[in-house]
NUKOLDO-640549 format. One record per residue (C-alpha): x, y, z. Coordinates in steps of 0.2 Angstrom, whole numbers, padded with zeros to 4 digits, always signed. Each point is the difference from the previous one (the first is absolute). Layout:
BEGIN
XYZ...
This chain:
BEGIN
-0066+0022-0120+0018+0006-0004+0004+0004+0017+0001-0012+0015-0004+0008+0017+0010-0005+0015-0004+0006+0018+0016-0005+0013-0001+0002+0018+0013-0003+0014-0003+0000+0017+0009-0005+0015-0013-0009+0011+0012-0001+0017-0007-0016+0004-0017+0005+0003-0017-0005-0011-0007+0014-0009-0016+0009+0005-0008-0006-0016-0014+0016+0000+0014+0012+0002+0013-0005-0012-0015-0003-0013-0004+0017+0003+0016+0010-0005+0005-0016-0012+0000+0013-0015+0002+0015+0009+0015+0002-0011-0011+0001-0015-0005+0018+0004+0015+0006-0010-0007-0011-0016-0017+0000+0004-0007-0004-0018+0012-0017+0004-0011-0017-0008-0004-0014+0011+0018-0008-0003+0002-0017-0007+0013-0004+0014+0001+0004+0017+0016-0004+0008+0005-0001+0021+0015-0001+0005+0001-0005+0021+0013+0004+0010+0000-0009+0019-0018-0007-0004-0001-0010+0014+0010-0005+0017+0015-0011-0004-0008-0015+0007-0014+0001-0014+0010+0006-0011+0014-0013+0001-0013-0013+0000-0008+0005-0012-0016-0010-0008-0015+0000+0008+0006+0014+0014+0002+0013-0013-0017-0004-0006-0011+0017+0010+0014+0012-0004-0001-0004-0019-0018-0002+0001-0002+0018+0009+0008+0008-0015-0011-0011-0011-0015+0005+0007+0009+0020+0000+0001-0001-0017-0016-0005-0003-0009+0012+0010+0010+0014-0008-0001-0003-0019-0019-0007+0003-0001+0021+0007+0013+0008-0011-0006-0008-0019-0014-0012+0004+0014-0015-0008+0004-0017+0008+0018-0006+0000+0007-0017-0001+0015-0005+0014+0013-0009-0011+0017+0000+0010-0001+0001+0021+0019-0004+0003+0013+0002+0012+0019+0001+0006-0002-0001+0020-0008+0015+0004+0001+0008-0016-0019-0002-0012-0004+0002-0017-0016-0001-0006-0007+0002-0018-0018+0006-0004-0007-0001-0017-0017+0008-0007-0012-0014-0002-0005+0003-0019+0019+0001-0007+0008-0013+0016-0002-0017-0014+0015+0012-0010+0012-0004+0014+0007-0015-0010+0013-0004+0011+0009+0002+0016+0016-0003+0007+0005+0004+0020+0017+0003+0005+0008+0001+0018+0015+0007+0011+0005+0002+0017+0014+0012+0007-0004+0002+0019+0006-0009+0014+0009-0016-0008-0006+0005-0017-0019-0003+0008-0016+0010-0002-0001+0012+0012+0007+0013-0014-0002-0007-0019-0007+0002-0015-0015-0010-0013-0004+0002-0015-0013-0005-0013+0002-0002-0017-0017+0000-0015-0001+0001-0016-0016+0012-0007-0007-0006-0015-0003+0012-0014-0017+0003-0005-0004-0011-0016+0017-0008+0002-0002-0013+0014+0020-0009-0002+0007+0019+0000+0003+0006+0019+0004+0017+0007+0013-0006+0013-0001+0009+0018+0010-0003+0016-0004+0006+0016+0011+0000+0016-0004+0003+0017+0016+0004+0013+0004+0003+0015+0020+0006+0004+0010+0001+0015-0005+0015+0012+0008+0013+0011+0008+0014-0006+0018-0007-0001-0006-0015-0011+0002+0006-0018+0014-0011-0004-0007-0013+0005-0017+0009-0010+0010-0003-0018+0005-0015+0006-0019-0009+0001-0001+0008-0016+0012-0010-0006-0007-0015+0007-0016+0004-0008+0009+0001-0018+0010-0015+0004-0012-0013+0010-0018+0005-0005-0003-0012-0015-0016-0003-0007-0006-0018-0004-0011-0008-0004-0006-0010+0014-0001+0010+0016+0019-0002+0006+0001+0004+0018-0020+0003+0005-0006-0008+0012-0005-0019+0000-0016+0005+0007-0004+0014-0010+0004-0010-0017-0016-0006-0002-0007+0015+0002+0009+0011-0012-0003-0016-0013-0020+0003+0003+0002+0021-0002+0009-0001-0016-0013-0015-0005-0002+0005-0018+0016+0008-0003+0011-0010-0011+0019-0002+0006+0012+0010-0013+0009-0018-0007+0020+0000+0001+0005+0011-0012+0017+0012-0001-0007+0014+0009+0011+0006+0014-0003-0004+0018+0005+0015+0011-0007+0015+0001+0007+0011-0017-0006-0010-0010-0002+0009-0016-0018-0007-0004-0007+0010+0015-0007+0014+0008+0008+0000+0018-0007+0008+0015+0005+0001+0016-0008+0005+0015+0004-0001+0020+0007+0007+0017+0017+0001-0008+0006+0011+0019+0012+0012-0013+0001+0014+0014+0005+0020-0002+0014-0003+0014+0016-0012+0004-0003+0003+0018-0015+0000+0011-0007+0018+0004+0012+0012+0012-0008+0007+0014-0005+0016-0006-0004-0008-0020-0018+0000+0005-0001+0018-0005+0004-0006-0019-0014-0010+0001-0012+0004-0014-0016+0009+0004-0018+0000-0007+0000+0019-0001+0017+0003-0008+0001+0011-0015+0010-0009-0013+0013+0013+0003+0000-0004+0019+0015-0013+0005-0015-0007+0008-0007-0005-0015+0002-0018-0004+0005+0002-0017+0017+0007+0007+0003-0018+0008-0003-0009-0014+0016+0008-0008+0009-0013+0015-0009-0016-0008+0010-0015+0000-0009-0009-0014+0001+0014-0014+0019+0003+0005+0002-0019-0001-0010-0001-0017+0009+0013-0007+0015-0004+0003-0003-0019-0005+0003-0007+0015-0016-0008+0004-0018-0002-0011+0012+0002-0018-0012+0007-0014-0017+0000+0010-0008+0017+0001-0013+0008+0012-0015+0012-0002+0005+0017+0008-0003+0001+0017-0012+0013+0005-0006-0006+0020+0008-0002+0016+0010-0012+0007-0010-0016+0004+0010-0007+0017+0002+0000+0015-0014+0008+0007-0003+0001+0019-0011-0009+0009-0009+0017+0005-0005+0004-0018-0005-0019-0002-0012+0003+0015-0003+0018-0006-0006-0009-0019-0012-0013+0010-0009+0013+0009+0000+0012-0016-0018+0000-0008+0000-0013-0013+0015-0012+0010+0016+0010-0008+0010+0014+0002-0009+0019-0003+0007+0012-0013+0003+0012+0013+0009-0011+0011+0019+0001+0001+0009-0011-0003+0008-0011+0015+0016-0008-0003+0009-0013+0011+0015+0009+0005+0014-0014+0000-0004-0005-0018+0002+0015-0017-0014+0004-0008+0001-0012-0017-0007-0005-0015-0001-0018+0006-0013-0006-0011+0002+0001-0021-0005-0006-0015+0014-0001-0015-0004-0007-0019+0013-0002-0017-0006+0013-0011-0004-0012-0013+0011-0013-0009+0011+0008-0014-0007-0009-0014-0015+0008+0002+0004+0018+0003-0008+0016+0002-0017-0008-0003+0003-0013+0013+0003+0008+0014-0007+0000+0017-0013+0014+0003-0003+0006+0019-0015+0010+0004-0001-0001+0018+0013-0003+0014-0002+0004+0018-0002-0004+0017-0016-0007+0007-0005+0008+0019+0008-0005+0014-0011-0018+0009+0001-0004+0017+0006-0016-0003+0017+0005-0006+0015+0012+0004+0002+0002-0022-0012+0009-0009-0004-0012-0018+0005+0007-0018-0010-0003-0017+0005+0001-0017-0014+0001-0012+0008-0004-0020-0001-0008-0018+0009-0009-0010-0004-0001-0019-0007-0017-0004+0011-0006-0013+0008-0018-0002+0020-0003+0004+0008-0010-0014+0010-0014+0006+0016+0000+0006+0009-0005-0010-0005+0011-0014+0004+0015+0009+0014+0012-0006+0015-0003+0010+0000+0016+0008-0019-0002+0006+0007-0017+0012+0001+0012+0017+0017-0006+0009-0005-0004+0018+0011+0009+0013+0004-0018+0007+0000-0016-0006-0013-0014+0007+0007-0011+0016+0001-0019-0005-0002-0003+0017-0017+0010+0001-0011-0015+0002+0011-0009+0015+0002+0017+0008-0018+0004+0001-0006-0018+0005+0014-0002+0016-0008+0020+0002-0018-0006+0001+0004-0016+0010+0008+0011+0014-0016+0012-0003-0012-0017+0007+0011-0002+0015+0001+0019+0006-0020+0001-0007-0004-0015+0012+0010+0006+0015-0007+0018+0000-0018-0009-0003+0002-0009+0016+0007+0015+0010-0007+0014-0007-0018-0004-0005-0013-0002+0014-0004-0016-0013+0018-0007+0003+0001+0004+0019-0019-0010+0001+0009-0014-0011+0017-0001+0011-0013+0003+0019-0010-0017-0010+0015-0009-0002+0008+0002+0017-0016-0003+0011-0002-0017-0011+0018-0003+0003-0003+0002+0020-0015-0010-0001+0006-0014-0010+0015+0000+0013-0011+0001+0015-0010-0016-0005+0016-0008-0005+0006+0002+0018-0017-0004+0007+0002-0015-0011+0016-0006+0008-0002+0005+0017-0016-0011-0001
């Protein structure tokens, strides 16, 4: 095998359980642009708002139904597409942002080590917004001690049209505090055993001189998520909706989405070196992925196969500029590898609108050459990538403090916002009242 094929999909779940069958049915729709793309060795899911805040912040068993739904969807989709089985190697999250990595069953034992990283940059650095990463070594054929190193990051950045500066700061937080380690630093304690089970048979890489930040020169880097960059810095004004993209518009028309893409904040910030330094994106040739109205989701629900029809006009929410919030970025090959080591993209497109979310998912099919990377100590000096920001020496402490806050907030949300928590509160109240009544009767008697 000369290339390693990877299929990356990012999806904002809007805190809902996915419709398993519907999601599986459209999981590989992007591959209509690459009909000869073979069964990938790796499938990566970046998930935002994966569950309600109570379940996401508490983690552990509360997230099992949400992650299991994606496992089942991948199983159904891959069986239908290629008749292949996949093994779930990574199932991790930072608050409401999740990352899942699947390996084709016949190559899963080639993943020789896995490291993880977590950072929150929401309220009080909690995980209502944040990023989770996995770095892994893919063993070369016949050379099990040498690996192709891959880094995958799932992220959810600050929202709103006027949140541009905060989004750039969130990127800075990813560079400074998303630090990879041989233990599941920052992972929820209830999930440690689960992650260990998932990684059984995949040895941990021994401590060495390789960098812990996302810009390790010995690893390919892929970042996917709801990055939330918009096409305007202010909310739509009265009358602006006439400029919203229309499905039937010709490329020359002001209503064609390509004209709105010229206002994309992310492309501008990357070009001017203010965010996602050094990263690339495949050409965008699909409409905005956010924000679709409730009417659009209702229409999708009533569609022939549960999604928007090809002849249905795009129905946008009038209080948000249609934007390409959902993106997949990558480093275009490490400098030491030259042109032969570059990432090759095969398809980059949005999925149909599904009724469960006001976002459309986005997927990227790509391949990278399977060439083991040289040791960092033996690389030429110009190959050692300089990160735009240094690792924060307090990254671990800040994450631990934020994690404790997440548990407290999660518990309050669980008791106040879920039917299970409401039941516990009611039962506790009745128990206390009953105990008080019995004690009072005893004392009066």
